[in-house]
N, C-alpha and C positions, 0 to 999 in steps of 0.2 A: 409740207413742212420743208424749210430750206435744208439743204444738205450740210452736214457737219464736217465736210472734207473740202479741201481746196480742189477745184476741178479745172479741166481744160475746155475751152469752147469747142463745139462740135467741129468747126473748121480746122482746129488745131488737132483734134482727134484723127481727122482724115489725113492731115499732113503726117501725123505720127505713123499711121498705117502705111504711108508711102515712103517712110524712112527719113523724113526731115521734119524739124520743128522750126525752121527759119522763119523769123518774124512773128513767132507766137510766144506769148508770155503766160505764165501761170496766173490764174485769177487769185485775187486775195482772199482772206478767210471771210466767210459769211457770218450770219447770226442765226441762232436757233428761232428767234422771233423778233420783231420790231419792238423795241422797248418803250418808245415815246409815249408819254401820257402818265395817267395816274392809275396806280394798282392798289387794290384793297386786299388785306389779308382775310382769308376764309378759314384756314385750318393751320394748325402748328403742332410741332412735337419738340418739346424742350427736355425730353427725357422720360416722360410718363406716357408715351403712346400718342397717336394722333388725336387731337382735340379740336373741336369746332367751335368758333366764336359764338356767343349768345347773341342772336340778332336783335333782341330787345334792349340789351344794355351796351353792346359792343360793336354794333354793325358800323363799318367804315371808321373805326377807332384807331386803325393802324394802316398808314398809307405810305406808299412810295411814289414819288414824282420824278420821272426821268425827263431830262431836257438834253437831248442829243446834240444840240448845237454847241453849247459850252462843255458837254459831257459831264453833267452834274446830276446827282440824285439826292433828293431831300427825303429823309426818313422821318415821319410824323407820327407821334403817338399821343393819344388823348387820355388824360388822367388827371389826378389831383396833384401829383408832384413827380418830377422826373426821378426815376430810380425807385419809386414806391410802387405805384400801380401802372407803370408803363409796360407791364408784362401781360400778354395775352391771358385772359381768364380772370385777371384781377382788376382791370379797369372798370370804373363805374361811369364811363364817359356818357352815356345816354340816360343812365339811371338817376344821375344827379348832375345835370348840365350846368346848374348855376355855380357849382364849386369846382368844376374841371376845367382844364385848358389844354392847349397843344404844346408839345415839346418836340423841337426838331434838331436833327443833326444833319450835317452837310458832307457829302463825299464827291470827289472827282472820280471818274471811272473810265476804264477802258473795257472794251467787249470784243471778243472774238469767239465765234462758233457757240459753245455752250459754257463759256467761262467769262466771268467779269472780275476785274481787278478794281477794288475800291480803296481810295486814299482820303482820309478825313481832313477837313479844313474848317476854319472858323467862318461862320456866316458873314457875308459882307467883304471878306478878303478875296483877292483874286484866286480862283481855283487853280490848283496846281495842274500841269499837264501830265497825264499818265500815259506813257508809252507801254503798251502791252508786253509783258514779260511772263512767260510760263512760271508757275509756282515750282519750287524745288521738288524733286522726286519724292523726297521725305514727306511733303505735305499732301501728295496724292490729289491735288486739285481743289482742296477746300481749307477754309480756316485762315487764321492769321499766319503770315510767313515772314521769316527773316531773309528768305531767299527771293530771287526774282525782283520784286518791287521793294525790297528792304523794309519789311514790316507792313506792307499793304495786306488788306484782306482779300481773300479770293473766294468767289461764290460760284458753285456749279449749278447749272440750270437744267431742268428736264421737264418735258410735258407730263401732264396727268391724264392718262387715257380714260380713266374711269369716270370723269366728270363731263356733263354735256357741253359746258362752256369751255373756252380755251384757257384753262388754268395752267400755271406753271410753278414748279417747285424751285425754291432758292435754298441751297444748302452750302454753308450756313450763312447767316447774316454776320456782320462785324460784331465783336464782342459787345454785349450790353444793348444792342439794337433789338428791341422788342423781346428782351430777355434772353437773347442768344448767348450761348457759351463760346461762341467763336470757332467751334470745332465740328459739332455734329448736329446742332439744332436745325430743324427743317421747318420751312414756311411756305405755304401754298397761297398764291395770289391770283386774283382774277382782274382784268382790266375794267375800269369804271370811267364814268364820264368826269371830265375835268372839272366840272361844277362842284363836285363835293370837295375839292381842295380850294377852290377859288371863291366860294361864297356859302353862306349858311343855307342849308336846305330848308324848304318851307315845311317844317316838321317841329312840333313842339318838344319833341323828345330828342332832338338833334342837339349836338354840342352847342354851347352858347355862341361861339364864334368859330371861324374856319382857320385852318393852319396858316393860310396865306396872310391873314390879318394878325394872328397871334405871334407867329415866328418871324424872326428877321430873315428876309429872303436870302437864300444861299448866293444867288447872284442878282445883281441889280439891273 
């Protein structure tokens, strides 16, 4: 796992031991994990304890797609109507695919170590540039903040050691994303194949169409 601290190269460490750091520069912040690709929600806690998505009706119904090039993340929820059953545990995505669809929100982001800073924008508009600024001390690293990014949402990341795959927790997601309260809601994701976002799976119980076809792309 990548270090969560800024480090000096070994050569600089040797020079430091010799009493000089001439010509050495501190490395920039790293990342807890490489975010590129599609992530599928597995478990969540919106205030009633950790719940697991029903694999028969809600598998791959809540997705995040990260594009590190433009630094954009798409949050896609499958349900009947945005704000009605786009909350984990309430979606009937696979139970009734003929009457459900995808609802997406777009965010530009910055990412350093175990912190993400998200800023919402309208799909199709040029994504804003987000220069990472730490959240205010009062925010404690999570939730919507009026400090740092001036109303941006901050997400704290952590690995989940109890799972066999490389799952990561996001605490919280921005207000309203997958039912998040924007403060303490917890979401556990696992990386999945990009095809679940880009095309309809060969499965009669799958959603009628894929997020990429149903939603206006966040970036063209």
